[in-house]
C-alpha positions in Angstrom: -40.4 16.9 -1.1 -36.7 16.3 -0.9 -34.4 19.3 -1.3 -32.7 19.7 -4.6 -29.0 18.7 -4.5 -26.7 20.2 -7.2 -24.6 17.8 -9.1 -20.9 18.6 -8.5 -19.2 19.6 -11.7 -16.7 16.7 -11.6 -19.5 14.0 -11.6 -20.9 13.2 -15.0 -24.6 13.0 -15.2 -24.5 9.6 -16.9 -22.5 8.3 -13.9 -25.0 9.7 -11.5 -27.9 7.9 -13.1 -26.1 4.5 -12.9 -26.4 2.6 -9.7 -25.1 -0.7 -11.0 -22.1 -2.2 -9.2 -18.9 -2.3 -11.2 -17.8 -5.9 -11.2 -14.2 -5.1 -11.9 -14.0 -3.0 -8.7 -15.4 -5.9 -6.6 -13.0 -8.3 -8.2 -10.0 -6.1 -7.6 -11.1 -5.6 -4.0 -11.5 -9.4 -3.8 -7.9 -9.9 -5.0 -6.6 -7.5 -2.4 -8.5 -9.3 0.4 -7.4 -12.7 -1.0 -3.8 -11.6 -0.7 -4.4 -10.8 3.0 -6.3 -14.0 3.7 -3.6 -16.0 1.8 -1.1 -15.2 4.6 -2.4 -18.5 6.2 -0.6 -20.4 3.4 2.7 -19.8 5.2 4.8 -20.0 2.1 7.8 -18.8 4.0 7.6 -21.9 6.3 7.7 -24.1 3.2 10.5 -22.1 1.8 12.5 -22.6 5.0 11.8 -26.4 4.8 12.9 -26.5 1.1 15.9 -24.1 0.9 16.8 -25.3 -2.6 13.4 -24.4 -4.1 13.4 -21.1 -6.1 9.7 -21.4 -6.5 8.9 -21.3 -2.8 11.6 -18.7 -2.3 9.8 -16.4 -4.7 6.5 -17.2 -3.1 7.9 -16.3 0.3 9.2 -13.0 -1.0 5.9 -12.0 -2.6 4.0 -12.9 0.6 6.4 -10.8 2.8 6.8 -7.1 3.2 10.2 -5.7 2.2 12.4 -4.5 5.1 12.4 -0.8 4.0 13.1 0.2 0.4 11.4 -1.5 -2.5 8.2 -3.5 -2.9 6.8 -7.0 -3.1 3.3 -8.1 -4.1 2.4 -8.0 -0.5 3.4 -4.4 -0.2 0.8 -3.5 -2.8 -2.1 -4.6 -0.6 -2.4 -1.4 1.5 -2.1 1.1 -1.4 -4.7 -0.9 -3.3 -7.0 -0.5 -0.2 -6.5 3.3 -0.4 -6.8 3.4 -4.1 -10.1 1.5 -4.0 -11.4 3.9 -1.2 -11.0 6.7 -3.7 -12.8 4.8 -6.4 -15.6 3.8 -4.0 -16.0 7.4 -2.9 -16.7 8.6 -6.4 -19.4 5.9 -6.8 -20.8 6.7 -3.4 -21.1 10.4 -4.1 -22.7 9.7 -7.4 -25.4 7.6 -5.7 -26.0 10.2 -3.0 -26.4 12.9 -5.6 -28.8 10.7 -7.6 -30.8 10.0 -4.4 -30.9 13.8 -3.6 -29.4 13.2 -0.2 -29.1 16.4 1.9 -25.4 17.5 2.3 -25.7 17.6 6.1 -26.6 13.9 6.1 -23.6 13.1 3.8 -21.2 15.0 6.0 -22.5 13.3 9.1 -22.1 9.9 7.5 -18.5 10.7 6.5 -17.6 11.7 10.0 -19.3 8.8 11.6 -17.6 6.4 9.2 -14.3 8.0 9.9 -14.6 7.5 13.7 -15.8 3.8 13.2 -12.8 3.1 11.0 -10.3 4.7 13.5 -11.7 2.8 16.5 -12.0 -0.5 14.6 -8.4 -0.3 13.4 -7.2 0.3 17.0 -9.2 -2.6 18.3 -7.9 -4.9 15.7 -4.4 -3.9 16.4 -5.0 -4.7 20.1 -6.4 -8.1 19.1 -3.3 -8.8 17.0 -0.8 -7.8 19.7 -3.0 -9.1 22.5 -2.5 -5.8 24.4 -4.0 -2.3 24.1 -1.6 0.4 23.1 -2.2 3.8 21.7 -1.4 3.5 18.0 -2.8 5.0 14.8 -0.9 3.1 12.1 -3.4 0.3 11.3 -4.8 0.3 7.8 -8.4 1.0 8.9 -7.3 3.7 11.3 -5.2 5.4 8.6 -8.2 5.3 6.2 -10.4 6.8 9.0 -7.9 9.7 9.5 -7.7 10.4 5.8 -11.3 9.9 4.8 -12.8 13.3 5.7 -10.0 15.1 3.9 -10.5 12.9 0.8 -14.3 13.5 0.9 -13.7 17.3 1.0 -11.3 17.1 -1.9 -13.7 14.9 -3.9 -16.5 17.5 -3.6 -14.2 20.1 -5.2 -13.7 20.6 -9.0 -11.3 18.3 -10.8 -8.6 21.0 -11.0 -8.5 21.1 -7.2 -7.8 17.3 -7.2 -4.6 17.9 -9.1 -3.6 20.8 -6.9 -4.2 18.8 -3.7 -2.2 15.9 -5.2 0.8 18.1 -6.1 0.7 20.0 -2.8 0.7 16.8 -0.7 3.5 15.1 -2.7 5.8 18.1 -3.0 5.1 19.4 0.5 5.6 16.1 2.2 8.8 15.6 0.3 10.1 19.0 1.3 9.3 18.4 4.9 11.5 15.3 5.0 14.2 16.8 2.8 14.5 19.9 4.9 14.6 18.0 8.2 18.2 17.6 9.3 19.7 14.1 9.3 20.6 13.2 12.9 20.9 9.4 12.8 20.5 9.6 16.6 17.3 7.5 17.1 18.2 4.3 15.3 17.6 1.4 17.7 20.3 -1.2 18.2 18.2 -4.0 16.8 17.6 -2.0 13.7 21.3 -2.0 12.7 21.0 -4.8 10.2 18.0 -3.2 8.7 19.8 0.1 8.2 22.6 -1.6 6.4 20.3 -3.6 4.2 18.3 -0.6 3.0 21.4 1.0 1.6 20.2 4.5 2.3 23.2 6.9 2.0 23.7 10.6 1.2 20.5 12.6 0.6 18.3 9.5 0.9 19.1 9.3 4.6 16.4 11.9 5.2 14.0 8.9 4.9 16.0 6.6 7.2 14.0 4.2 9.4 12.9 5.7 12.7 15.1 8.7 12.1 13.1 10.9 9.8 10.6 13.8 10.1 7.5 11.6 10.6 9.3 9.5 13.3 10.3 12.6 15.2 6.7 13.8 15.2 5.6 10.3 16.3 7.8 10.4 19.4 6.5 13.9 20.3 2.9 13.1 19.5 2.6 9.8 21.4 4.5 11.2 24.4 1.4 13.5 24.9 -0.6 10.5 26.1 -0.1 8.9 29.5 1.8 5.6 29.2 3.8 3.3 31.5 6.4 2.9 28.8 7.7 5.9 26.8 7.4 5.5 23.1 10.8 5.4 21.3 10.1 3.9 17.8 7.8 1.6 15.9 9.4 -1.7 15.2 8.4 -1.5 11.5 9.1 2.3 11.2 5.4 3.2 10.7 4.1 6.6 11.6 0.7 8.2 12.3 1.3 10.9 9.7 1.4 8.3 6.9 -2.3 9.2 6.5 -1.3 12.5 4.8 0.5 11.1 1.8 -2.0 8.3 1.7 -4.6 11.0 0.8 -2.6 11.4 -2.4 -3.1 7.6 -3.1 -6.8 8.0 -2.6 -6.9 11.0 -4.9 -5.4 8.8 -7.6 -8.3 6.5 -6.9 -10.8 9.4 -7.3 -9.3 10.2 -10.7 -9.3 6.5 -11.8 -12.9 6.1 -10.6 -14.2 9.1 -12.4 -12.4 8.1 -15.6 -13.7 4.5 -15.3 -17.3 5.9 -15.1 -16.8 8.3 -18.0 -17.6 7.6 -21.7 -14.0 7.9 -22.7 -12.8 5.4 -25.3 -9.8 3.1 -25.0 -10.0 3.1 -21.2 -7.8 0.0 -20.8 -5.0 1.6 -22.9 -5.2 5.0 -21.0 -5.3 3.3 -17.6 -2.3 1.2 -18.6 -0.3 4.1 -19.9 -1.1 6.1 -16.8 0.0 3.2 -14.6 3.3 2.7 -16.4 4.1 6.4 -16.3 3.3 6.7 -12.6 5.2 3.6 -11.7 8.2 4.5 -13.7 8.4 8.0 -12.3 8.2 6.8 -8.7 10.8 4.1 -9.2 13.1 6.6 -11.0 12.9 9.1 -8.1 14.0 6.3 -5.8 16.8 5.1 -8.1 18.2 8.6 -8.4 18.2 9.0 -4.6 15.8 11.9 -4.7 13.2 10.1 -2.7 13.4 6.4 -1.8 10.5 4.1 -2.5 9.4 3.2 1.1 6.0 1.9 1.9 6.5 2.1 5.7 6.5 5.9 5.7 4.5 6.3 2.5 7.1 8.4 0.7 5.9 10.5 -2.4 7.8 8.1 -4.7 5.9 5.2 -3.1 2.7 7.0 -3.8 3.6 7.3 -7.5 5.0 3.8 -7.8 2.3 2.0 -6.0 -0.4 4.2 -7.6 1.0 3.1 -11.0 0.6 -0.5 -10.0 -3.0 0.1 -8.9 -3.8 1.7 -12.3 -2.4 -1.4 -14.0 -4.4 -3.7 -11.7 -7.6 -1.7 -12.5 -6.9 -1.8 -16.2 -6.4 -5.6 -16.1 -9.7 -6.1 -14.2 -11.6 -3.7 -16.3 -10.5 -5.5 -19.5 -10.9 -9.0 -18.0 -14.2 -8.5 -16.2 -16.2 -5.5 -17.5 -15.3 -5.6 -21.2 -14.8 -9.3 -21.8 -18.1 -10.2 -20.1 -16.3 -13.0 -18.2 -17.7 -12.0 -14.9 -18.2 -15.6 -14.0 -14.4 -16.1 -14.0 -14.0 -13.4 -11.4 -16.8 -14.8 -9.2 -14.6 -16.2 -6.5 -12.9 -12.8 -6.1 -16.3 -11.0 -6.2 -17.6 -13.1 -3.3 -14.6 -11.9 -1.2 -14.8 -8.3 -2.5 -18.5 -7.9 -1.7 -17.7 -8.4 2.0 -14.2 -7.0 2.2 -14.7 -5.5 5.6 -15.7 -8.9 7.1 -12.8 -10.6 5.3 -10.3 -8.1 6.7 -11.6 -8.5 10.3 -11.5 -12.3 10.0 -8.0 -12.2 8.6 -6.8 -10.1 11.5 -8.6 -11.8 14.3 -8.6 -15.5 13.5 -4.8 -16.1 13.2 -4.2 -14.1 16.3 -6.4 -16.4 18.5 -7.2 -19.7 16.9 -5.0 -20.5 13.9 -4.3 -24.1 15.0 -7.9 -24.8 16.2 -8.5 -27.1 13.3 -5.5 -29.2 14.2 -6.9 -29.7 17.7 -10.0 -31.3 16.1 -8.6 -33.6 13.3 -4.9 -33.8 14.3 -1.9 -33.3 12.1 -1.9 -36.4 9.9 -4.4 -35.1 7.2 -2.1 -32.1 6.5 1.0 -34.1 6.0 -0.2 -36.0 3.0 2.5 -34.4 0.8 5.2 -34.6 3.5 6.1 -32.5 6.5 7.5 -29.7 4.4 4.1 -28.9 2.9 2.2 -29.3 6.2 1.8 -25.5 6.8 0.7 -24.9 3.2 -1.9 -27.7 3.1 -3.3 -26.6 6.4 -3.4 -23.0 5.1 -5.3 -24.1 2.0 -7.9 -25.7 4.2 -8.3 -22.6 6.3 -8.4 -20.4 3.2 -11.1 -22.5 1.7 -13.0 -22.2 5.0 -12.7 -18.4 4.8 -14.1 -18.4 1.3 -17.0 -20.7 2.2 -17.9 -18.4 5.1 -17.9 -15.4 2.8 -19.9 -17.4 0.1 -22.6 -18.1 2.7 -22.9 -14.5 3.5 -23.0 -13.7 -0.3 -25.8 -16.2 -0.9 -27.8 -14.8 2.0 -27.1 -11.3 0.7 -25.5 -10.3 4.0 -23.0 -7.5 3.2 -21.3 -5.6 6.0 -20.3 -2.1 4.9 -19.4 1.1 6.7 
């Protein structure tokens, strides 16, 4: 006989009994992965070839990360990843409680999953750069570092979720704010970036490669043997980004629990929460209290991007779960059901064989609309190939999950 497992007070019994997948979550996850896979469309190459086109200029901007402050659609991919991790954790815990899984088995699974994510992220980064280097800033690695902490928080009462959220945001902000501004580690090739960010006065505490997290990064990575001493990440990323990313995952925990509840007017409440979070984060940045910077996951970025995630969730819940139009989201669900495979393919294929199709059929088929659109047409063909591969896995019910 299986041991009795108590239901945590923050998991409704109705949610525990339900094992049905939430289509809106799979569709939202599918959109996130589609945005990553769609990098093969190379809209910026088309924009460069057509400098007078505002349409392609906007498309390029939305498919490119901002230099430092602000956000584009592409910048919302990673917070959506984290947000969905929080949602998935609430669903996973509910299933484990329903199956009366012993706590030791659950704890072991969490630690094993964390290690797999950390190592996989490091390997994928090595594939992308085609060289092995010690780095902990890949998305999967960051999720792996944060996951055990989020799991521990998720098992606590709801009140502790709010306490953890506030402590992380306020504490991380204080750490940066109280670290003296030195402006002594800015690399020469970062000069243009520093000027374009417009960080002045108090906001300079969050300057690229010259902030509290960057200082820790230089100390931390120097502990490991390396032929070349680490000075700064070219994008300004830092290992300690996983700490404020826990706050993003906590927002996902809250959203997931609310989505599973019997509360009325979910779409309205999710939308209002999204607008309030987004506005508060952007306001903190506009006032110079804390700039909205994805690269170091500032508290204002947690609020702003978290608000956007709530709005995405509200839209998918209304358009997929409530409208009954699951069929319309089917192309996204196919991707979302195998998000791990999609992520790995998106990272590995362009790094090694992006032009492999050209070697087989030549360039002529992709220039049917002119040379300017050649990268886009080729990208569409590759993207369609991605989807067909994932569709085959879907039809054969092959789903790779950690």
